[in-house]
C-alpha positions, -999 to +999 in steps of 0.1 A: +217-294-207+217-304-169+199-283-144+196-285-108+161-294-091+151-261-073+120-242-062+110-204-068+130-184-045+093-174-025+093-210-014+114-222+013+111-231+051+085-212+071+061-198+046+025-195+046+005-209+016-031-192+013-058-215+024-090-229+012-076-215-025-060-239-053-025-235-055+008-242-075+041-248-067+067-242-092+108-244-099+136-254-127+154-285-133+165-306-165+143-314-196+126-346-191+126-359-158+098-362-140+092-340-109+072-354-078+059-325-050+045-339-023+021-314+002+000-334+038-004-365+018-012-348-014+011-355-048+013-334-077+034-347-109+047-329-140+074-332-163+107-306-167+102-287-203+124-260-208+139-258-179+106-250-161+080-272-143+051-262-123+025-284-108-012-277-089-027-287-058-065-281-042-072-265-018-063-269+020-078-256+051-058-245+083-039-276+100-006-279+116+027-269+102+035-299+073+065-307+053+066-296+010+087-323-004+097-320-039+112-351-056+128-364-092+146-398-094+181-382-084+177-350-063+146-342-036+140-308-017+127-306+015+108-280+031+098-277+067+075-255+092+051-252+059+019-232+075-015-222+054-033-191+063-042-157+047-014-143+022-016-104+017+005-087-006+019-055+011+026-028-017+032+009-024+062+032-014+077+044+016+051+046+040+048+006+033+078-002+032+094+022+071+099-008+087+086-017+126+129-009+138+123+027+122+087+035+137+069+049+168+083+027+203+097+007+178+120-010+209+086-018+228+068-032+197+098-052+186+107-065+218+067-076+227+068-090+190+069-129+194+041-137+167+048-175+150+010-173+136+032-144+116+056-149+087+066-123+059+086-126+030+103-093+012+103-093-026+139-088-036+145-050-048+153-051-078+154-023-104+168-038-131+176-075-145+208-083-149+221-114-166+238-139-141+226-115-108+198-134-086+188-117-055+168-140-031+145-140+002+138-158+025+102-162+045+104-154+083+093-160+112+080-128+133+101-126+164+124-103+185+151-111+165+136-106+128+104-081+132+125-050+128+125-055+090+089-061+083+067-031+075+058-016+105+021-011+086+019-044+081+029-060+112+007-040+129-021-051+101-013-088+104-014-089+145-050-076+144-060-105+117-044-130+142-061-116+170-092-119+156-089-148+131-066-169+150-046-182+117-012-176+103-009-148+083+017-139+058+028-106+045+044-107+013+061-072+013+065-058-024+074-023-023+098+006-028+098+043-016+095+071-040+081+055-058+047+067-083+020+041-090+026+040-125+065+019-115+037-011-107+017-009-138+022-032-168+035-010-198+009-019-219-016-008-202-004+025-192+004+028-236-031+017-244-047+045-226-048+080-247-039+092-209-019+075-188+007+069-218+020+100-206+040+086-181+057+062-205+060+090-233+075+111-209+102+088-198+112+076-230+116+112-238+139+122-209+159+089-219+164+106-255+204+113-261+209+096-228+249+096-222+258+069-193+291+094-185+270+119-179+248+100-155+278+089-132+293+122-127+254+135-120+249+102-098+282+114-076+274+144-076+236+133-058+251+111-036+274+138-024+245+158-011+227+131+003+256+125+024+266+159+033+224+160+041+227+127+067+259+144+080+240+174+088+209+156+100+233+136+125+244+166+139+211+178+149+207+203+122+175+218+114+147+234+090+168+259+063+204+249+078+198+212+075+172+219+042+154+197+025+166+157+018+181+160-019+154+143-045+147+131-066+178+110-078+186+112-116+170+094-138+183+065-159+168+036-181+176+013-152+161+041-128+138+020-101+116+048-104+111+045-139+073+032-155+062-004-151+096-009-142+093-027-107+060-041-124+083-066-145+115-070-117+095-076-082+055-076-089+054-100-120+076-130-101+051-133-071+015-132-095+015-173-094+017-171-056-021-176-045-029-144-018-059-133+000-057-099-016-036-067-010-030-040+012-015-011-004-001+025+008+012+051-022-001+078-037+029+108-025+048+108-054+016+110-076+005+145-059+016+166-090-007+141-116-035+141-089-056+146-120-046+111-135-048+094-102-080+078-100-074+063-134-045+052-126-052+031-095-083+020-110-057+002-139-032-008-115-060-030-093-077-044-128-043-053-138-033-071-106-071-089-103-061-101-142-029-111-132-038-131-100-066-140-119-094-133-091-117-105-103-126-101-071-095-096-051-098-074-018-077-039-024-073-023+004-054+009+006-046+041+028-056+075+020-026+102+024-031+117+057-018+158+065+016+168+046+026+204+042+044+199+011+059+229+013+027+248+012+001+238+041-028+260+027-020+240-005-046+215-021-020+190-041-028+165-014-064+175-011-069+165-045-051+133-045-069+123-013-099+128-036-087+109-064-080+082-039-120+085-022-129+085-061-112+050-063-130+033-037-167+050-048-164+031-081-141+000-084-160-030-066-146-048-038-117-021-024-121-002+006-099+031+024-085+036+055-090+071+060-059+085+084-063+121+083-055+131+111-022+104+117+000+128+092+032+151+106+025+184+086+062+183+083+069+150+077+062+129+051+070+096+070+052+100+101+066+072+122+032+063+143+017+035+118+000+009+145-033+032+138-025+025+099-021-007+099-052-015+125-080+008+103-068-012+071-071-042+096-105-035+100-111-032+069-102-066+062-128-078+093-159-062+078-152-065+043-128-097+039-139-121+070-177-108+075-168-097+109-194-071+130-169-045+133-171-010+122-146+001+096-155+033+087-160+072+099-187+097+079-186+096+047-203+126+033-237+115+008-251+147+001-259+187+010-292+203+017-298+238+020-322+246+045-328+290+059-291+300+052-279+264+063-261+240+046-268+203+060-245+180+055-249+144+055-235+115+059-229+078+060-218+053+083-229+076+110-260+057+128-246+059+163-239+099+155-212+124+146-182+135+172-155+160+174-120+142+180-103+171+197-113+203+217-153+212+220-151+231+181-159+215+150-134+224+125-121+220+093-154+229+070-156+264+046-188+275+029-188+295-004-220+308-025-225+302-064-199+324-071-172+331-044-143+320-023-142+298+006-148+311+043-147+298+074-187+287+087-202+280+122-209+246+127-235+224+149-232+188+149-271+172+149-272+135+151-260+126+117-255+159+100-237+188+104-253+221+095-229+254+089-233+288+076-212+323+075-231+350+081-206+361+047-229+341+027-263+345+030-269+317+003-242+288+011-238+268-023-209+246-016-190+230+009-156+218+019-144+197+044-106+189+051-092+206+017-058+222+025-025+198+025-025+202+060-057+204+082-071+197+120-106+190+106-116+166+137-149+154+129-152+120+137-177+086+139-190+075+175-165+046+173-133+074+169-126+072+131-123+108+115-144+112+082-125+109+052-120+148+033-145+160+006-161+189-008-194+191-023-184+212-059 
């Protein structure tokens, strides 16, 4: 059967290929045809088998924009404006997906977004594979006409890297709002672990006796609720009159929220494309299972590294900021933040951007994405590119008890500790061996914080920033915030 010569959809004009690493080019065609792919004067060959072909190329450095030409005896494809630089995958849920056009000062940011070295590709959103249905995307150069669609976090991240490195930066956006990390992990990975298998088991139980007609009725009602919410929101309703956004949507065997689903329909399609690393902003959908999140995130990272065949693939992720979660003093979000910290401490070649003060108590989608992208970029410049930049605020190291005080020692505080806002350090609490946590008096001494309470004669435990909404304000001299923690 004859099939037209084609490239995989991720290969098109204006694309960025990862520099200084071997890379693949692949596509489809007619069995038996010989395919020749030429790039920068280097040619590679393959014979099409079972409709598929793939060729390997040696590593190439940054250079002028070039053409990539694919040929058989009867057909040819030419891509133009192909550049070599660094390619980063931007993964996660809605806060990574959040577009520049919906972010803070969007009009001004988009007008200034003339970044010819920044190219982006959005993996088509596909909840479920259907035969004969193919959704495609294109690489785009960042201009004021195209920038509004790009992830705001990824845009500010890429811009900071370009400012420093002066090389093309490619962003592959592979994200979907409202998704658990379990949506982005292989089924065999989850099911091989006694704890993580709960994600697939629970979903399979929910799908027992599933009825499509019933689902369609429930979906219509859900969509009506969403429409009503949107109408109220547009009309200016607030608070109780507006209500909460209807969530989650009803589940089906085709749901984008099903475990392992988007791993198959989206992520798997880019594993063969060589990348520099990953930036990741996710966790909101997993706050109710924070006890499993550190393992889940670790397994996700290790699985992605296996698929990209790079055990040291950099994985830079964002710790969740404040959010009230209908309970400002609750600990759902600090527990998730702690799980993220544990992953960063345990898994090599990872780093975590702390954005504690960048959240908005009543909005799970804070619109100011600039500091988020820029703090991820600091991590990359420090940990990946080896630049002399400070990428971390103070990180708790140990507690010592001295004369009724709990003395907290911090790493990444060589130049001292500061208060971000006001003249009083807030966010610390202390407890005795058995007892509740209470507010404290605090003093900064160099790279330590001394805390005490008249109601706790022998302090034993301290926690910092330990609530869904906290105005904890410890930072380093460079302006980066301290990560929340507890000494328990």
